[in-house]
VEXDREN-745187 format. One record per atom (N, C-alpha, C): residue in one letter; x, y, z. Coordinates in steps of 0.001 Angstrom, whole numbers, plus 500000, padded with zeros to 6 digits. Each point is the difference from the previous one (the first is absolute). Layout:
> r c1 c2 c3
> A X Y Z
...
//
This chain:
> r c1 c2 c3
> M 594003 475822 568058
> M 501183 500820 499752
> M 500584 499658 498640
> E 500255 501020 499186
> E 500665 499790 498730
> E 501463 499657 500255
> T 500488 498985 499309
> T 501373 499548 500212
> T 500763 499999 498690
> L 501209 500568 500034
> L 500888 500026 498849
> L 501195 499111 500336
> I 500247 498993 499166
> I 501094 499068 500261
> I 501145 500288 499035
> V 501167 500293 500584
> V 501189 500376 499223
> V 501024 498877 500109
> G 500388 499422 498871
> G 500994 498937 499990
> G 501381 500553 499705
> V 500990 499555 500779
> V 501394 500404 499793
> V 500822 498732 499764
> A 500496 499827 498769
> A 500770 498810 499644
> A 501357 500411 499452
> G 500832 498992 499764
> G 501351 500227 499487
> G 500892 498877 500466
> G 501179 499906 499436
> G 500920 498930 500350
> G 500551 500136 501399
> T 500689 498959 500458
> T 500622 500029 501311
> T 500985 501157 500095
> G 499915 500772 501085
> G 500911 501122 500196
> G 499750 501191 499102
> S 498832 500052 499369
> S 499732 501088 499046
> S 499641 501318 500683
> G 499540 499936 501242
> G 499581 501214 500704
> G 498508 500058 500237
> K 499347 498843 499983
> K 498545 499954 500229
> K 499640 500541 501380
> T 500765 499583 501004
> T 499685 500424 501368
> T 500234 501488 500175
> T 501010 500546 499334
> T 500248 501450 500062
> T 498822 500763 499407
> L 499473 499505 498872
> L 498838 500639 499387
> L 498775 499863 500899
> T 499802 498804 500562
> T 498873 499786 500908
> T 500084 500951 501190
> Q 501188 500139 500577
> Q 500180 500889 501143
> Q 499721 501447 499626
> A 500425 500406 498810
> A 499738 501371 499540
> A 498505 500243 499845
> L 499283 499001 499483
> L 498547 500133 499863
> L 499333 500071 501373
> L 500478 499218 500943
> L 499438 500031 501354
> L 500169 501370 500638
> E 501145 500625 499746
> E 500285 501299 500604
> E 499209 501130 499356
> K 499687 499864 498711
> K 499403 501118 499268
> K 498492 499879 499805
> C 499459 498774 500084
> C 498558 499828 499842
> C 499290 500315 501314
> A 498859 500641 499900
> A 499192 500248 501197
> A 499423 498680 500480
> G 499891 499858 501299
> G 499359 498770 500496
> G 500554 499475 501293
> P 501200 499375 500003
> P 500780 499552 498845
> P 499413 498720 499406
> P 500532 499562 498849
> P 499503 498762 499400
> P 500329 498775 500846
> S 499320 498905 499729
> S 500372 498702 500558
> S 500870 499281 498973
> V 500825 499066 500476
> V 500928 499293 499105
> V 499858 498503 500173
> L 499995 499290 498885
> L 499996 498546 500000
> L 501240 499543 499228
> F 500901 499291 500700
> F 501249 499541 499385
> F 499855 498560 499510
> H 500209 499795 498714
> H 499896 498661 499430
> H 501023 499046 500639
> D 501166 500522 500381
> D 501044 499170 500607
> D 499524 499294 501267
> N 499045 500569 500690
> N 499503 499363 501227
> N 499139 498777 499716
> Y 499679 499787 498738
> Y 499088 498913 499637
> Y 500725 498807 499373
> Y 501309 499891 500272
> Y 500662 498753 499631
> Y 499309 498854 500733
> K 499915 498859 499341
> K 499317 498857 500612
> K 500718 499540 501266
> R 499225 499548 500956
> R 500570 499422 501208
> R 500554 498615 499653
> R 501205 499708 500472
> R 500654 498745 499639
> R 500559 499300 501241
> D 499113 499748 500967
> D 500414 499333 501233
> D 500469 498573 499757
> E 499561 499411 498886
> E 500346 498596 499734
> E 501439 499842 499509
> L 500666 501108 499678
> L 501367 499949 499498
> L 501001 500395 501078
> T 501194 499440 499934
> T 501078 500417 500895
> T 500516 501365 499542
> Y 500803 500640 500858
> Y 500573 501292 499635
> Y 500832 499879 498721
> E 500786 498931 499908
> E 500850 499799 498820
> E 499149 499817 498743
> E 498883 499305 500133
> E 499105 499816 498853
> E 499328 501311 499618
> R 499624 500787 501010
> R 499369 501295 499705
> R 500987 500942 499319
> E 501275 499867 500305
> E 501015 500833 499351
> E 500040 499765 498490
> R 499635 498800 499582
> R 500105 499637 498589
> R 498724 500277 499202
> V 498962 500495 500665
> V 498743 500302 499308
> V 500201 501190 499050
> N 499358 499945 498858
> N 500036 501120 499052
> N 498958 501037 500428
> Y 500459 501035 500717
> Y 499088 501005 500525
> Y 499652 501078 498976
> D 500532 499883 498803
> D 499706 500986 498961
> D 499022 499466 498964
> D 499417 498837 500289
> D 498980 499411 499145
> D 498617 500380 500535
> L 499045 500195 499100
> L 498638 500349 500429
> L 499417 498969 500950
> D 500389 498743 499820
> D 499454 498927 500823
> D 500497 500049 501438
> A 501007 500830 500287
> A 500518 500121 501366
> A 499049 500775 500903
> F 499031 500689 499400
> F 499101 500869 500752
> F 498625 499364 500196
> D 499374 500344 501122
> D 498603 499618 500241
> D 499126 501090 499377
> N 499880 499944 498680
> N 499276 501053 499287
> N 498497 499946 500248
> D 499479 498827 500340
> D 498582 499904 500342
> D 499687 500863 501219
> L 500845 499892 501032
> L 499781 500791 501217
> L 500224 501477 499734
> F 500992 500307 499179
> F 500285 501403 499695
> F 498817 500650 499291
> V 499464 499318 499003
> V 498838 500520 499265
> V 498807 500143 500941
> E 499810 499024 500871
> E 498905 500061 500974
> E 500129 501230 500900
> H 501205 500259 500487
> H 500226 501150 500885
> H 499857 501322 499264
> L 500517 500060 498779
> L 499896 501243 499231
> L 498549 500303 499646
> T 499239 498970 499676
> T 498575 500168 499713
> T 499249 500466 501237
> A 500364 499473 501167
> A 499362 500411 501254
> A 500299 501460 500311
> L 501242 500436 499777
> L 500359 501398 500256
> L 499215 500935 499082
> R 499817 499599 498748
> R 499189 500821 499085
> R 498567 500099 500494
> A 499531 498963 500687
> A 498643 499992 500540
> A 499937 500614 501406
> S 501068 500737 500362
> S 500067 500716 501287
> S 500031 499062 501206
> K 500640 498846 499840
> K 500147 499053 501100
> K 501475 499878 500379
> S 500288 499946 501298
> S 501367 499819 500478
> S 500462 498570 499729
> V 501325 499818 499887
> V 500558 498657 499812
> V 501194 499817 500931
> E 500275 498751 500332
> E 501186 499647 500784
> E 501044 499460 499030
> S 500922 500859 499597
> S 501032 499597 499057
> S 501042 499130 500695
> P 500440 498909 499358
> P 501095 499223 500574
> P 501280 500833 500029
> V 500953 499575 500800
> V 501305 500661 500084
> V 501068 498966 499670
> Y 500797 500276 498995
> Y 501019 499044 499568
> Y 501324 500311 500675
> D 500696 498959 500463
> D 501292 500152 500659
> D 501084 499489 499051
> F 500738 500929 499388
> F 501006 499617 499018
> F 501188 499284 500626
> S 500200 500165 501294
> S 501138 499346 500652
> S 499811 498494 500104
> I 498750 499534 499966
> I 499731 498561 500084
> I 499334 499469 498726
> H 499826 500888 499011
> H 499350 499611 498732
> H 498626 499383 500250
> N 499218 500637 500847
> N 498669 499477 500294
> N 499162 501105 500634
> R 498692 499783 500000
> R 499123 500944 500693
> R 500241 499922 501504
> S 499906 501155 500636
> S 500043 500017 501459
> S 498605 499685 500527
> D 499865 499948 501310
> D 498689 499743 500606
> D 499216 501293 500209
> R 500602 501124 499629
> R 499337 501295 500179
> R 499177 500371 498774
> T 499055 500892 500189
> T 499260 500611 498897
> T 499976 501504 500219
> T 499681 500731 498946
> T 499886 501456 500083
> T 498608 500417 499559
> L 499342 500800 500816
> L 498672 500494 499640
> L 500139 501093 498946
> V 499344 499805 498862
> V 499979 501003 498934
> V 498582 500519 499880
> E 499855 501294 500221
> E 498675 500623 499993
> E 499659 500514 498604
> P 498716 500026 499650
> P 499603 500605 498724
> P 500306 501497 500005
> S 500196 500545 498823
> S 500371 501409 499859
> S 499578 500462 498613
> P 499822 501316 499798
> P 499685 500477 498647
> P 501073 499625 498977
> V 501260 499875 500458
> V 501086 499589 499111
> V 500681 498773 500598
> I 500066 498927 499219
> I 500712 498792 500395
> I 501191 499846 499063
> I 501206 499919 500559
> I 501193 499775 499190
> I 500372 498525 500077
> V 500188 499394 498843
> V 500382 498592 499910
> V 501403 499948 499407
> E 500922 499373 500728
> E 501392 499969 499537
> E 500474 498561 499817
> G 500691 499751 498889
> G 500543 498666 499789
> G 500650 499852 498640
> I 500942 499089 499919
> I 500725 499769 498754
> I 499087 499451 498908
> L 499094 499093 500375
> L 499241 499241 499003
> L 498519 500367 499921
> I 499605 501112 500588
> I 498566 500301 500054
> I 499400 500294 498631
> F 500813 500440 499031
> F 499474 500239 498649
> F 500015 498718 499161
> A 500693 498964 500513
> A 500098 498742 499266
> A 498872 499037 500350
> E 499280 500263 501072
> E 498861 499183 500420
> E 498720 500723 499575
> P 499282 499507 498984
> P 498837 500725 499461
> P 498946 500337 501041
> R 499744 499105 500953
> R 498960 500272 500994
> R 500348 501211 500863
> I 501286 500171 500299
> I 500432 501173 500773
> I 499995 501226 499105
> C 500579 499860 498823
> C 500122 501133 499080
> C 498635 500613 499689
> N 498982 499166 499864
> N 498660 500481 499663
> N 499338 500771 501142
> L 500526 499863 501215
> L 499445 500724 501147
> L 500656 501369 500200
> L 501023 500299 499227
> L 500758 501236 500173
> L 499451 501111 499108
> D 499776 501161 500597
> D 499486 501146 499246
> D 501113 500787 499324
> I 501138 500105 500664
> I 501171 500691 499448
> I 501196 499067 500161
> K 500732 499764 498914
> K 501111 499054 500036
> K 501310 500735 499687
> L 500895 500031 500989
> L 501274 500700 499890
> L 501137 498975 499976
> F 500878 500100 499010
> F 501144 499088 499908
> F 501273 500803 500188
> V 500808 499608 500982
> V 501266 500680 500268
> V 501093 499333 499173
> D 500601 500756 499098
> D 500994 499466 499068
> D 501386 500491 500396
> T 500883 499056 500350
> T 501349 500329 500449
> T 500992 499049 499342
> D 501192 500508 499678
> D 501019 499178 499344
> D 500315 498751 500816
> A 500303 498910 499298
> A 500230 498709 500653
> A 501176 500040 500966
> D 501075 500708 499658
> D 501160 500021 500894
> D 499686 500723 501297
> V 499193 501055 499927
> V 499591 500727 501206
> V 499109 499115 500859
> R 499076 499288 499373
> R 499107 499117 500748
> R 500773 498894 500706
> L 501001 499439 499316
> L 500789 498926 500595
> L 500774 500505 501215
> L 500623 501165 499882
> L 500754 500548 501126
> L 499090 500262 501199
> R 498808 500517 499733
> R 499049 500249 501085
> R 499570 498696 500652
> R 499804 498952 499200
> R 499580 498707 500554
> R 501099 499411 500883
> I 501245 500086 499538
> I 501117 499491 500800
> I 500055 500715 501347
> K 499903 501325 499962
> K 500058 500777 501239
> K 498858 499617 500932
> R 498799 499865 499470
> R 498832 499663 500818
> R 500126 498611 500613
> D 500329 499012 499163
> D 499999 498622 500480
> D 501158 499711 500952
> V 501160 500597 499749
> V 501159 499748 500852
> V 499922 500809 501291
> V 499711 501290 499877
> V 500011 500880 501174
> V 498733 499856 500832
> E 498837 500035 499348
> E 498741 500017 500742
> E 499495 498607 500350
> R 500286 499015 499147
> R 499433 498665 500206
> R 501035 498952 500413
> G 501251 500426 500150
> G 501024 499128 500544
> G 500412 498842 499118
> R 499827 500110 498704
> R 500346 498903 499100
> R 501439 500130 499514
> T 500586 498898 499520
> T 501354 500036 499469
> T 499975 500512 498565
> L 501129 500577 499591
> L 500106 500509 498629
> L 499836 498864 498997
> Q 500535 498818 500332
> Q 499895 498852 499103
> Q 498552 499573 499792
> S 499213 499992 501091
> S 498590 499597 499872
> S 499220 501006 499161
> V 500325 501284 500140
> V 499327 501027 499209
> V 500335 499832 498523
> E 501283 499724 499712
> E 500428 499795 498613
> E 499325 498775 499391
> D 499978 498918 500760
> D 499391 498763 499494
> D 498517 500199 499693
> Q 499290 500685 500908
> Q 498572 500212 499793
> Q 499751 500934 498820
> Y 500822 501043 499880
> Y 499799 500959 498913
> Y 500162 499335 498635
> L 501076 499231 499848
> L 500258 499356 498709
> L 499066 498820 499753
> G 499612 499305 501097
> G 499186 498798 499849
> G 498529 500262 499767
> T 499433 501013 500693
> T 498555 500233 499879
> T 499618 501458 499749
> V 500666 500934 500670
> V 499558 501406 499910
> V 500101 500526 498574
> K 501156 499858 499384
> K 500198 500507 498634
> K 499106 499279 498990
> P 499965 498650 500006
> P 499110 499324 499029
> P 498524 500354 500184
> M 499534 500094 501254
> M 498594 500324 500245
> M 499694 501456 499657
> H 500991 500877 500170
> H 499820 501402 499589
> H 499734 500055 498499
> E 500787 499225 499248
> E 499840 500003 498539
> E 498702 499317 499576
> L 499562 498995 500785
> L 498787 499266 499655
> L 498730 500755 500384
> Y 499989 500608 501186
> Y 498779 500601 500537
> Y 500024 501540 500073
> V 501060 500531 500618
> V 499990 501425 500357
> V 500094 500896 498777
> E 501004 499756 499162
> E 500171 500841 498804
> E 498746 500005 499118
> P 499422 498819 499679
> P 498781 500022 499177
> P 498828 500702 500674
> S 499932 499937 501347
> S 498867 500603 500702
> S 500029 501520 499944
> M 501140 500589 499617
> M 500081 501449 499866
> M 498997 500522 498983
> R 499631 499147 499049
> R 499029 500413 498974
> R 498621 500272 500597
> N 499746 499476 501184
> N 498710 500230 500652
> N 499953 501309 500789
> A 501130 500686 500091
> A 500069 501226 500803
> A 499316 501169 499291
> D 499430 500885 500811
> D 499468 501262 499477
> D 501111 501037 499869
> I 500915 499989 500973
> I 501102 500958 500023
> I 501279 499250 500365
> I 501067 500227 499233
> I 501320 499454 500321
> I 500843 501134 500574
> I 500525 499779 501211
> I 500691 501064 500726
> I 501474 499647 500190
> P 500907 500670 499283
> P 501426 499820 500290
> P 500331 500615 501362
> D 500813 499310 500786
> D 500484 500503 501298
> D 498928 500057 501083
> G 498842 499458 499759
> G 498994 499857 501056
> G 499660 501278 500728
> G 500048 499931 501356
> G 499588 501127 500835
> G 500891 501217 499901
> H 501160 499855 499333
> H 500895 501152 499828
> H 499643 500812 498752
> N 499060 499512 499206
> N 499594 500686 498781
> N 498867 500972 500347
> I 500366 501239 500256
> I 499050 500993 500512
> I 498890 500294 498993
> V 500350 500111 498716
> V 499006 500311 498971
> V 498951 498895 499926
> A 500475 498750 499969
> A 499059 498878 499943
> A 499146 499934 501259
> M 500597 500267 501157
> M 499248 499976 501260
> M 498871 501021 499970
> D 500289 501201 499516
> D 498963 501036 499920
> D 498864 499571 499078
> M 500341 499369 498880
> M 498970 499523 499066
> M 499115 498935 500656
> V 500639 499076 500704
> V 499249 498930 500655
> V 499095 500560 501085
> L 500522 500904 500810
> L 499200 500573 501091
> L 498817 500793 499449
> N 500212 500749 498918
> N 498899 500741 499379
> N 498930 499044 499474
> R 500433 498884 499415
> R 499052 499004 499490
> R 499195 499391 501152
> I 500676 499674 501101
> I 499303 499413 501163
> I 498971 500987 500555
> Q 500402 501258 500143
> Q 499078 501010 500544
> Q 498817 500209 499074
> R 500249 499988 498692
> R 498912 500188 499038
> R 499014 498844 500069
> D 500521 498766 500070
> D 499124 498836 500047
> D 499196 499958 501283
> L 500586 500423 501098
> L 499282 500001 501271
> L 498885 501041 500007
> R 500204 501092 499280
> R 498921 500997 499905
> R 498837 499474 499196
//
């Protein structure tokens, strides 16, 4: 089976998931999805308080060896058992998710363009570009409402690691993108261009 791998990157709260969801709804198939966030390293040796202090916006926070292995297997038409990360405990859960091969594989993550081994496996690279203030507001809403975190912890993490790592890794990785999309999945013109490109490549 011919496989087309589409990477969706961008800063925290940029709208990557909205774009991924739009692609899932509009692509025939539907595509399979591999989330880089699920590949944070397992840290059973650390206490909850210690895991809270880990820099999760650094490339070293991810098990990129396993991610590359799984993405390579999907390209070879093999199913993989993706880990499932539990943000409420800052650690992997004991569950896995079966990801089946598909003609279109969508890969989503903040740092996927910053890791050369992942970037080199992507056929189409989409970067969602959103203003920093909008991204911050979205992150606060997500972490406080959906993940039950305090506003103070979100502020501390944003200033301590998220913003510096964005400037170190995410912003420079935009240069590796094929297409930069303002407003992500809400950008209808860009979505049509991407879908036409995917359909053309699959033919």
